[in-house]
C-alpha positions as CSV (number, residue, x, y, z in Angstrom):
1,X,84.0,89.8,-60.3
2,X,86.4,88.6,-62.9
3,X,85.5,85.8,-65.3
4,X,87.8,83.4,-63.5
5,X,86.2,84.1,-60.1
6,X,82.7,84.0,-61.6
7,X,83.5,80.6,-63.2
8,X,84.9,79.3,-59.9
9,X,81.7,80.4,-58.1
10,X,79.5,78.7,-60.7
11,X,81.5,75.5,-60.3
12,X,81.2,75.6,-56.5
13,X,77.5,76.5,-56.6
14,X,76.8,73.6,-59.0
15,X,78.8,71.2,-56.9
16,X,77.0,72.2,-53.7
17,X,73.6,71.9,-55.4
18,X,74.5,68.4,-56.6
19,X,75.6,67.4,-53.1
20,X,72.4,68.7,-51.5
21,X,70.3,67.0,-54.1
22,X,72.1,63.7,-53.6
23,X,71.5,63.8,-49.8
24,X,67.9,64.7,-50.3
25,X,67.4,61.9,-52.8
26,X,69.1,59.4,-50.6
27,X,67.0,60.4,-47.6
28,X,63.9,60.4,-49.8
29,X,64.6,56.8,-50.9
30,X,65.0,55.7,-47.2
31,X,61.7,57.3,-46.4
32,X,60.0,55.6,-49.4
33,X,61.1,52.2,-48.1
34,X,59.1,52.8,-44.9
35,X,56.0,53.2,-47.1
36,X,56.7,50.2,-49.4
37,X,56.7,52.4,-52.5
38,X,59.3,52.9,-55.2
39,X,60.7,56.3,-56.3
40,X,59.0,56.1,-59.7
41,X,55.6,55.3,-58.1
42,X,56.0,58.3,-55.8
43,X,57.0,60.6,-58.7
44,X,53.9,59.3,-60.6
45,X,51.6,60.0,-57.6
46,X,53.0,63.6,-57.4
47,X,52.5,64.2,-61.1
48,X,48.9,62.9,-60.9
49,X,48.1,64.9,-57.8
50,X,49.7,68.1,-59.2
51,X,48.4,67.8,-62.8
52,X,45.1,66.1,-62.2
53,X,44.0,62.8,-63.7
54,X,46.3,61.9,-66.6
55,X,46.3,59.2,-69.2
56,X,49.1,56.6,-69.4
57,X,50.5,58.5,-72.5
58,X,50.4,61.9,-70.7
59,X,52.1,60.5,-67.6
60,X,54.6,58.7,-69.8
61,X,55.6,62.0,-71.4
62,X,55.8,63.8,-68.0
63,X,58.1,61.1,-66.5
64,X,60.0,60.5,-69.7
65,X,59.3,56.7,-69.5
66,X,57.9,54.3,-72.1
67,X,54.1,53.8,-72.0
68,X,54.7,50.1,-71.2
69,X,56.8,51.0,-68.2
70,X,54.0,53.4,-67.0
71,X,51.4,50.7,-67.5
72,X,53.3,48.3,-65.3
73,X,53.8,51.0,-62.7
74,X,50.1,51.9,-62.7
75,X,49.2,48.2,-62.5
76,X,51.3,47.8,-59.3
77,X,49.9,51.1,-57.8
78,X,46.4,50.0,-58.6
79,X,47.0,46.7,-56.9
80,X,48.2,48.6,-53.8
81,X,45.0,50.8,-53.9
82,X,46.9,54.0,-54.5
83,X,45.2,54.8,-57.9
84,X,42.3,53.7,-60.0
85,X,41.7,53.7,-63.8
86,X,38.6,55.6,-64.7
87,X,36.9,56.4,-68.0
88,X,37.1,60.0,-69.2
89,X,33.8,61.8,-68.8
90,X,34.0,63.4,-72.2
91,X,35.4,60.5,-74.2
92,X,34.7,57.0,-72.9
93,X,37.5,55.6,-75.0
94,X,40.1,57.5,-72.9
95,X,41.2,56.0,-69.6
96,X,42.5,58.3,-66.9
97,X,44.5,57.5,-63.7
98,X,42.9,58.9,-60.6
99,X,44.7,59.0,-57.2
100,X,42.8,57.4,-54.4
101,X,42.6,58.7,-50.8
102,X,45.4,56.2,-49.8
103,X,47.7,57.7,-52.5
104,X,47.0,61.2,-51.3
105,X,47.7,60.2,-47.7
106,X,50.9,58.4,-48.6
107,X,52.3,61.4,-50.5
108,X,51.4,63.8,-47.6
109,X,53.1,61.5,-45.1
110,X,56.2,61.1,-47.2
111,X,56.4,64.9,-47.7
112,X,55.9,65.5,-44.0
113,X,58.9,63.2,-43.2
114,X,61.0,64.9,-45.8
115,X,60.2,68.3,-44.4
116,X,60.9,67.1,-40.9
117,X,64.4,66.0,-42.1
118,X,65.0,69.4,-43.6
119,X,63.7,71.1,-40.5
120,X,66.2,69.2,-38.4
121,X,69.0,70.2,-40.7
122,X,68.0,73.9,-40.7
123,X,67.7,74.2,-36.9
124,X,71.2,75.6,-36.5
125,X,70.6,78.3,-39.1
126,X,69.8,81.9,-38.1
127,X,66.4,83.2,-39.2
128,X,67.9,85.7,-41.6
129,X,70.1,83.0,-43.2
130,X,67.0,80.8,-43.8
131,X,65.2,83.7,-45.4
132,X,68.3,84.5,-47.5
133,X,68.5,80.9,-48.6
134,X,64.8,80.7,-49.5
135,X,64.9,84.0,-51.4
136,X,67.9,83.0,-53.4
137,X,66.7,79.4,-54.2
138,X,63.4,80.9,-55.4
139,X,65.3,83.4,-57.6
140,X,67.5,80.6,-59.0
141,X,64.4,78.5,-59.7
142,X,62.7,81.4,-61.5
143,X,65.8,82.0,-63.6
144,X,65.9,78.3,-64.5
145,X,62.3,78.2,-65.5
146,X,62.7,81.2,-67.9
147,X,62.3,80.2,-71.6
148,X,65.4,81.0,-73.6
């Protein structure tokens, strides 16, 4: 493939990925409205579930938001009984954010709705096309994760 063709392919791939991402984000925001939760709250819940109980500072770094913003976010989530602040077992001065059962349930229900949306969109795909897409998306993700 010539450099020009390769460059055109990269441009088209990037554009397509952006379009797909945009649609998924829009649908995700619609789904979140049904659960009365904001996108940053949902993202915080996912970080906390995937990484374990984090401090405000740790969550702040993961989400690239100021500690004061995360504190406000956690205050609202705590009020909605999604999370609870707990003392660290090893150091009582450290406060960790723990996801409550309601938070776990909410995340699972949102993800189920998102997966249903994707399932509906993939219904017209042949099985080998779905496998090809999955394989190549995994390969692209692996390549992007590599440390340069």
